[in-house]
Backbone and ligand atoms as CSV (ligand in chain L), in Angstrom:
chain,resi,resn,atom,element,x,y,z
A,1,MET,N,N,117.953,81.834,85.194
A,1,MET,CA,C,117.216,81.961,86.494
A,1,MET,C,C,117.268,83.441,86.926
A,2,ILE,N,N,116.006,83.922,87.309
A,2,ILE,CA,C,115.951,85.314,87.769
A,2,ILE,C,C,115.967,85.308,89.307
A,3,ILE,N,N,116.824,86.126,89.818
A,3,ILE,CA,C,116.917,86.233,91.269
A,3,ILE,C,C,116.449,87.680,91.676
A,4,PHE,N,N,115.448,87.724,92.553
A,4,PHE,CA,C,114.995,89.039,93.038
A,4,PHE,C,C,115.703,89.353,94.365
A,5,LEU,N,N,116.445,90.507,94.370
A,5,LEU,CA,C,117.098,90.899,95.580
A,5,LEU,C,C,116.129,91.872,96.307
A,6,MET,N,N,115.470,91.394,97.359
A,6,MET,CA,C,114.521,92.242,98.016
A,6,MET,C,C,115.145,92.743,99.362
A,7,GLU,N,N,114.898,94.034,99.638
A,7,GLU,CA,C,115.391,94.542,100.927
A,7,GLU,C,C,114.534,93.940,102.061
A,8,GLU,N,N,115.202,93.584,103.120
A,8,GLU,CA,C,114.439,93.003,104.227
A,8,GLU,C,C,113.670,94.116,104.922
A,9,ARG,N,N,112.378,93.950,105.044
A,9,ARG,CA,C,111.533,95.011,105.657
A,9,ARG,C,C,111.473,94.789,107.173
A,10,THR,N,N,111.860,95.840,107.924
A,10,THR,CA,C,111.875,95.766,109.382
A,10,THR,C,C,110.552,96.328,109.892
A,11,ILE,N,N,110.397,96.202,111.208
A,11,ILE,CA,C,109.221,96.807,111.858
A,11,ILE,C,C,109.175,98.323,111.602
A,12,PHE,N,N,110.332,98.976,111.487
A,12,PHE,CA,C,110.337,100.432,111.224
A,12,PHE,C,C,109.886,100.803,109.825
A,13,HIS,N,N,110.153,99.902,108.836
A,13,HIS,CA,C,109.592,100.080,107.489
A,13,HIS,C,C,108.079,100.084,107.624
A,14,ARG,N,N,107.570,99.160,108.415
A,14,ARG,CA,C,106.096,98.999,108.502
A,14,ARG,C,C,105.467,100.149,109.216
A,15,ILE,N,N,106.171,100.684,110.229
A,15,ILE,CA,C,105.680,101.911,110.905
A,15,ILE,C,C,105.718,103.075,109.924
A,16,ARG,N,N,106.821,103.233,109.211
A,16,ARG,CA,C,106.983,104.319,108.265
A,16,ARG,C,C,105.860,104.295,107.226
A,17,ASP,N,N,105.495,103.061,106.759
A,17,ASP,CA,C,104.533,102.908,105.698
A,17,ASP,C,C,103.115,102.732,106.258
A,18,ARG,N,N,102.931,102.990,107.532
A,18,ARG,CA,C,101.626,102.988,108.238
A,18,ARG,C,C,100.968,101.570,108.115
A,19,GLU,N,N,101.760,100.555,108.124
A,19,GLU,CA,C,101.231,99.180,108.126
A,19,GLU,C,C,101.001,98.670,109.545
A,20,VAL,N,N,101.762,99.249,110.507
A,20,VAL,CA,C,101.523,98.948,111.892
A,20,VAL,C,C,101.438,100.280,112.617
A,21,PRO,N,N,100.630,100.362,113.682
A,21,PRO,CA,C,100.478,101.631,114.356
A,21,PRO,C,C,101.669,101.966,115.233
A,22,ALA,N,N,101.874,103.216,115.453
A,22,ALA,CA,C,102.903,103.747,116.402
A,22,ALA,C,C,102.414,105.054,116.923
A,23,ASP,N,N,102.968,105.464,118.046
A,23,ASP,CA,C,102.655,106.751,118.629
A,23,ASP,C,C,103.580,107.797,118.025
A,24,ILE,N,N,103.154,108.344,116.898
A,24,ILE,CA,C,103.982,109.230,116.114
A,24,ILE,C,C,103.927,110.639,116.734
A,25,VAL,N,N,105.097,111.234,116.976
A,25,VAL,CA,C,105.170,112.525,117.657
A,25,VAL,C,C,105.727,113.589,116.741
A,26,PHE,N,N,106.285,113.225,115.614
A,26,PHE,CA,C,106.843,114.206,114.663
A,26,PHE,C,C,106.951,113.549,113.296
A,27,GLU,N,N,106.652,114.364,112.260
A,27,GLU,CA,C,106.820,113.877,110.884
A,27,GLU,C,C,107.018,115.049,109.991
A,28,ASP,N,N,107.936,114.932,109.043
A,28,ASP,CA,C,108.043,115.810,107.905
A,28,ASP,C,C,108.410,115.032,106.674
A,29,ALA,N,N,108.846,115.654,105.567
A,29,ALA,CA,C,109.111,114.912,104.373
A,29,ALA,C,C,110.254,113.893,104.464
A,30,GLU,N,N,111.148,114.153,105.401
A,30,GLU,CA,C,112.369,113.333,105.429
A,30,GLU,C,C,112.499,112.419,106.668
A,31,VAL,N,N,111.796,112.794,107.738
A,31,VAL,CA,C,111.996,112.076,109.059
A,31,VAL,C,C,110.686,111.774,109.727
A,32,LEU,N,N,110.675,110.684,110.437
A,32,LEU,CA,C,109.506,110.276,111.224
A,32,LEU,C,C,110.033,109.952,112.644
A,33,ALA,N,N,109.219,110.379,113.654
A,33,ALA,CA,C,109.627,110.097,115.028
A,33,ALA,C,C,108.427,109.523,115.808
A,34,PHE,N,N,108.667,108.501,116.615
A,34,PHE,CA,C,107.604,107.866,117.315
A,34,PHE,C,C,108.139,107.393,118.672
A,35,ARG,N,N,107.200,107.143,119.597
A,35,ARG,CA,C,107.619,106.673,120.953
A,35,ARG,C,C,108.109,105.215,120.889
A,36,ASP,N,N,109.167,104.985,121.636
A,36,ASP,CA,C,109.660,103.591,121.769
A,36,ASP,C,C,108.628,102.808,122.556
A,37,ILE,N,N,108.357,101.588,122.071
A,37,ILE,CA,C,107.292,100.749,122.685
A,37,ILE,C,C,107.720,100.245,124.081
A,38,LEU,N,N,109.037,100.161,124.336
A,38,LEU,CA,C,109.554,99.778,125.638
A,38,LEU,C,C,110.487,100.905,126.169
A,39,PRO,N,N,109.866,102.007,126.598
A,39,PRO,CA,C,110.700,103.201,126.930
A,39,PRO,C,C,111.700,102.925,128.069
A,40,LYS,N,N,112.925,103.413,127.857
A,40,LYS,CA,C,113.998,103.327,128.839
A,40,LYS,C,C,114.217,104.623,129.574
A,41,ALA,N,N,113.311,105.604,129.338
A,41,ALA,CA,C,113.353,106.886,130.043
A,41,ALA,C,C,111.933,107.434,130.020
A,42,ARG,N,N,111.660,108.508,130.799
A,42,ARG,CA,C,110.343,109.048,130.828
A,42,ARG,C,C,109.862,109.399,129.416
A,43,THR,N,N,110.803,110.018,128.623
A,43,THR,CA,C,110.512,110.295,127.249
A,43,THR,C,C,111.565,109.535,126.411
A,44,HIS,N,N,111.070,108.623,125.580
A,44,HIS,CA,C,111.949,107.818,124.767
A,44,HIS,C,C,111.358,107.787,123.319
A,45,ILE,N,N,111.999,108.556,122.469
A,45,ILE,CA,C,111.515,108.709,121.067
A,45,ILE,C,C,112.550,108.114,120.149
A,46,LEU,N,N,112.116,107.556,119.039
A,46,LEU,CA,C,113.018,107.057,118.003
A,46,LEU,C,C,112.827,107.926,116.750
A,47,PHE,N,N,113.914,108.441,116.227
A,47,PHE,CA,C,113.910,109.236,114.998
A,47,PHE,C,C,114.436,108.401,113.885
A,48,ILE,N,N,113.664,108.248,112.783
A,48,ILE,CA,C,114.171,107.470,111.631
A,48,ILE,C,C,114.115,108.341,110.363
A,49,PRO,N,N,115.038,108.141,109.428
A,49,PRO,CA,C,114.895,108.826,108.141
A,49,PRO,C,C,113.882,108.068,107.291
A,50,LYS,N,N,113.117,108.757,106.454
A,50,LYS,CA,C,112.208,108.021,105.604
A,50,LYS,C,C,113.002,107.188,104.539
A,51,TYR,N,N,114.170,107.684,104.154
A,51,TYR,CA,C,115.044,106.964,103.278
A,51,TYR,C,C,115.695,105.848,104.059
A,52,PHE,N,N,115.639,104.637,103.564
A,52,PHE,CA,C,116.144,103.458,104.346
A,52,PHE,C,C,117.637,103.338,104.246
A,53,VAL,N,N,118.251,103.245,105.484
A,53,VAL,CA,C,119.637,102.818,105.635
A,53,VAL,C,C,119.598,101.857,106.806
A,54,ALA,N,N,120.278,100.713,106.765
A,54,ALA,CA,C,120.147,99.723,107.789
A,54,ALA,C,C,120.811,100.100,109.136
A,55,SER,N,N,121.953,100.758,109.011
A,55,SER,CA,C,122.760,100.974,110.223
A,55,SER,C,C,123.798,102.107,109.971
A,56,LEU,N,N,124.301,102.629,111.057
A,56,LEU,CA,C,125.368,103.665,110.891
A,56,LEU,C,C,126.574,103.116,110.144
A,57,THR,N,N,126.751,101.824,110.254
A,57,THR,CA,C,127.917,101.187,109.569
A,57,THR,C,C,127.733,101.215,108.031
A,58,ASP,N,N,126.522,101.396,107.598
A,58,ASP,CA,C,126.235,101.408,106.147
A,58,ASP,C,C,126.260,102.796,105.547
A,59,ILE,N,N,126.505,103.801,106.363
A,59,ILE,CA,C,126.509,105.207,105.840
A,59,ILE,C,C,127.666,105.347,104.812
A,60,THR,N,N,127.370,106.015,103.735
A,60,THR,CA,C,128.293,106.244,102.657
A,60,THR,C,C,128.362,107.770,102.439
A,61,PRO,N,N,129.271,108.268,101.605
A,61,PRO,CA,C,129.233,109.729,101.345
A,61,PRO,C,C,127.870,110.189,100.824
A,62,GLU,N,N,127.135,109.348,100.131
A,62,GLU,CA,C,125.824,109.765,99.607
A,62,GLU,C,C,124.757,109.870,100.715
A,63,THR,N,N,124.925,109.118,101.809
A,63,THR,CA,C,123.918,109.140,102.873
A,63,THR,C,C,124.455,109.748,104.166
A,64,ALA,N,N,125.627,110.371,104.101
A,64,ALA,CA,C,126.262,110.900,105.320
A,64,ALA,C,C,125.506,112.033,105.976
A,65,HIS,N,N,124.553,112.616,105.226
A,65,HIS,CA,C,123.735,113.719,105.817
A,65,HIS,C,C,122.656,113.159,106.794
A,66,LEU,N,N,122.306,111.899,106.621
A,66,LEU,CA,C,121.144,111.355,107.359
A,66,LEU,C,C,121.344,111.376,108.877
A,67,PRO,N,N,122.453,110.943,109.447
A,67,PRO,CA,C,122.599,111.003,110.920
A,67,PRO,C,C,122.507,112.460,111.460
A,68,GLY,N,N,123.081,113.395,110.703
A,68,GLY,CA,C,122.994,114.775,111.109
A,68,GLY,C,C,121.571,115.309,111.005
A,69,LEU,N,N,120.842,114.827,110.017
A,69,LEU,CA,C,119.415,115.252,109.854
A,69,LEU,C,C,118.631,114.770,111.045
A,70,LEU,N,N,118.856,113.547,111.496
A,70,LEU,CA,C,118.113,113.030,112.650
A,70,LEU,C,C,118.437,113.843,113.892
A,71,ILE,N,N,119.718,114.211,114.057
A,71,ILE,CA,C,120.124,115.040,115.202
A,71,ILE,C,C,119.439,116.434,115.143
A,72,LEU,N,N,119.389,117.002,113.941
A,72,LEU,CA,C,118.794,118.301,113.812
A,72,LEU,C,C,117.291,118.250,114.157
A,73,LYS,N,N,116.614,117.240,113.681
A,73,LYS,CA,C,115.176,117.113,113.972
A,73,LYS,C,C,114.891,116.850,115.436
A,74,ALA,N,N,115.794,116.081,116.077
A,74,ALA,CA,C,115.700,115.823,117.490
A,74,ALA,C,C,115.893,117.116,118.288
A,75,GLN,N,N,116.864,117.944,117.834
A,75,GLN,CA,C,117.115,119.237,118.499
A,75,GLN,C,C,115.874,120.138,118.350
A,76,GLN,N,N,115.289,120.184,117.124
A,76,GLN,CA,C,114.115,121.014,116.920
A,76,GLN,C,C,112.968,120.556,117.725
A,77,PHE,N,N,112.780,119.223,117.809
A,77,PHE,CA,C,111.715,118.602,118.582
A,77,PHE,C,C,111.827,118.986,120.058
A,78,ALA,N,N,113.066,118.857,120.593
A,78,ALA,CA,C,113.359,119.236,121.996
A,78,ALA,C,C,112.974,120.661,122.263
A,79,LYS,N,N,113.337,121.536,121.372
A,79,LYS,CA,C,113.038,122.973,121.578
A,79,LYS,C,C,111.529,123.217,121.578
A,80,GLU,N,N,110.848,122.575,120.627
A,80,GLU,CA,C,109.368,122.776,120.544
A,80,GLU,C,C,108.667,122.256,121.792
A,81,LYS,N,N,109.181,121.155,122.336
A,81,LYS,CA,C,108.537,120.544,123.486
A,81,LYS,C,C,109.115,121.009,124.873
A,82,SER,N,N,110.035,121.968,124.777
A,82,SER,CA,C,110.679,122.548,125.961
A,82,SER,C,C,111.396,121.470,126.798
A,83,LEU,N,N,112.040,120.535,126.069
A,83,LEU,CA,C,112.851,119.522,126.741
A,83,LEU,C,C,114.318,120.051,126.720
A,84,THR,N,N,114.800,120.405,127.907
A,84,THR,CA,C,116.089,121.097,127.949
A,84,THR,C,C,117.292,120.201,128.067
A,85,GLY,N,N,117.001,118.949,128.484
A,85,GLY,CA,C,118.085,117.944,128.704
A,85,GLY,C,C,117.757,116.609,128.175
A,86,TYR,N,N,118.637,116.007,127.436
A,86,TYR,CA,C,118.347,114.699,126.822
A,86,TYR,C,C,119.607,114.008,126.367
A,87,LYS,N,N,119.455,112.732,126.058
A,87,LYS,CA,C,120.601,111.934,125.506
A,87,LYS,C,C,120.232,111.449,124.119
A,88,LEU,N,N,121.175,111.456,123.228
A,88,LEU,CA,C,121.030,110.943,121.889
A,88,LEU,C,C,121.921,109.748,121.675
A,89,LEU,N,N,121.428,108.718,121.084
A,89,LEU,CA,C,122.179,107.462,121.032
A,89,LEU,C,C,121.905,106.639,119.738
A,90,PHE,N,N,122.977,106.212,119.119
A,90,PHE,CA,C,122.865,105.229,118.043
A,90,PHE,C,C,123.432,103.914,118.519
A,91,HIS,N,N,122.678,102.835,118.449
A,91,HIS,CA,C,123.271,101.507,118.615
A,91,HIS,C,C,123.769,101.087,117.232
A,92,VAL,N,N,125.014,100.572,117.211
A,92,VAL,CA,C,125.604,100.257,115.899
A,92,VAL,C,C,126.019,98.769,115.879
A,93,GLY,N,N,125.312,98.029,115.100
A,93,GLY,CA,C,125.630,96.606,114.943
A,93,GLY,C,C,125.085,95.795,116.064
A,94,LYS,N,N,124.930,94.478,115.851
A,94,LYS,CA,C,124.430,93.526,116.882
A,94,LYS,C,C,125.253,93.699,118.182
A,95,ALA,N,N,126.592,93.706,118.007
A,95,ALA,CA,C,127.452,93.794,119.210
A,95,ALA,C,C,127.360,95.130,119.877
A,96,GLY,N,N,126.738,96.101,119.193
A,96,GLY,CA,C,126.560,97.450,119.806
A,96,GLY,C,C,125.174,97.599,120.357
A,97,GLY,N,N,124.383,96.516,120.369
A,97,GLY,CA,C,123.042,96.568,120.960
A,97,GLY,C,C,121.932,96.857,119.930
A,98,GLN,N,N,122.284,96.937,118.644
A,98,GLN,CA,C,121.231,97.208,117.627
A,98,GLN,C,C,120.380,95.977,117.404
A,99,GLU,N,N,119.068,96.136,117.537
A,99,GLU,CA,C,118.177,95.035,117.256
A,99,GLU,C,C,117.353,95.257,115.977
A,100,VAL,N,N,117.018,96.476,115.703
A,100,VAL,CA,C,116.242,96.777,114.477
A,100,VAL,C,C,117.196,97.427,113.473
A,101,PHE,N,N,117.299,96.729,112.307
A,101,PHE,CA,C,118.302,97.146,111.321
A,101,PHE,C,C,117.661,98.126,110.317
A,102,TYR,N,N,117.266,99.300,110.874
A,102,TYR,CA,C,116.817,100.431,110.138
A,102,TYR,C,C,117.345,101.585,110.934
A,103,LEU,N,N,118.183,102.413,110.382
A,103,LEU,CA,C,118.866,103.468,111.101
A,103,LEU,C,C,117.909,104.283,111.979
A,104,HIS,N,N,118.201,104.416,113.268
A,104,HIS,CA,C,117.380,105.189,114.158
A,104,HIS,C,C,118.223,105.823,115.234
A,105,LEU,N,N,117.752,107.005,115.658
A,105,LEU,CA,C,118.387,107.788,116.748
A,105,LEU,C,C,117.457,107.689,117.966
A,106,HIS,N,N,118.015,107.228,119.080
A,106,HIS,CA,C,117.270,107.205,120.324
A,106,HIS,C,C,117.351,108.579,120.981
A,107,PHE,N,N,116.195,109.133,121.362
A,107,PHE,CA,C,116.125,110.394,122.070
A,107,PHE,C,C,115.583,110.061,123.475
A,108,LEU,N,N,116.364,110.213,124.508
A,108,LEU,CA,C,115.977,109.865,125.872
A,108,LEU,C,C,116.029,111.082,126.763
A,109,SER,N,N,114.977,111.254,127.495
A,109,SER,CA,C,114.944,112.411,128.454
A,109,SER,C,C,114.172,112.036,129.698
A,110,ASP,N,N,114.676,112.549,130.850
A,110,ASP,CA,C,113.946,112.349,132.099
A,110,ASP,C,C,112.810,113.376,132.266
A,111,GLN,N,N,112.741,114.292,131.297
A,111,GLN,CA,C,111.660,115.258,131.285
A,111,GLN,C,C,110.479,114.712,130.470
A,112,GLU,N,N,109.303,115.173,130.777
A,112,GLU,CA,C,108.101,114.686,130.033
A,112,GLU,C,C,107.569,115.789,129.142
A,113,PHE,N,N,106.870,115.428,128.125
A,113,PHE,CA,C,106.170,116.507,127.356
A,113,PHE,C,C,104.730,116.089,127.123
L,1,AMP,P1,P,117.897,99.193,118.919
L,1,AMP,O1,O,118.310,98.257,120.034
L,1,AMP,O2,O,118.798,100.411,118.872
L,1,AMP,O3,O,117.796,98.507,117.572
L,1,AMP,O4,O,116.479,99.742,119.290
L,1,AMP,C1,C,115.291,99.280,118.784
L,1,AMP,C2,C,114.224,99.916,119.620
L,1,AMP,O5,O,112.962,99.754,118.924
L,1,AMP,C3,C,114.023,99.252,121.004
L,1,AMP,O6,O,114.232,100.241,122.042
L,1,AMP,C4,C,112.598,98.718,120.989
L,1,AMP,O7,O,111.936,98.907,122.234
L,1,AMP,C5,C,111.981,99.585,119.858
L,1,AMP,N1,N,110.838,99.005,119.218
L,1,AMP,C6,C,110.735,97.745,118.666
L,1,AMP,N2,N,109.553,97.587,118.119
L,1,AMP,C7,C,108.848,98.758,118.239
L,1,AMP,C8,C,107.606,99.202,117.829
L,1,AMP,N3,N,106.719,98.396,117.183
L,1,AMP,N4,N,107.215,100.501,118.130
L,1,AMP,C9,C,108.067,101.313,118.801
L,1,AMP,N5,N,109.308,100.918,119.193
L,1,AMP,C10,C,109.703,99.674,118.949
């Protein structure tokens, strides 16, 4: 018997692969950022790595650079948009409020761009 182990595709896979629309505000070879569909602040952006990792709990030595990469891109984005104050947040696990199991960094600011 052949068993295919398929990765579960989340809504963020589908946004990354342009299968569903999103309000994309930043993209490069490694990271994509788009507006949260239910914003919890005036500016609420989600930063995801193009390389799939489900959650911060799944980070290994091989993928340990990814959370830092998201933070770096968020910092560059803030500078470009003249956003001087913001909050960065990872929800980790169901009990930590994570609903979408594709690693993402929330960028929240009361400033608008
Ligand atoms: P979390 O609770 O950390 O998993 O956050 C998931 C976030 O994804 C929530 O803030 C949702 O509002 C947001 N979200 C879910 N679906 C979409 C979508 N299609 N486009 C943009 N943001 C979404």
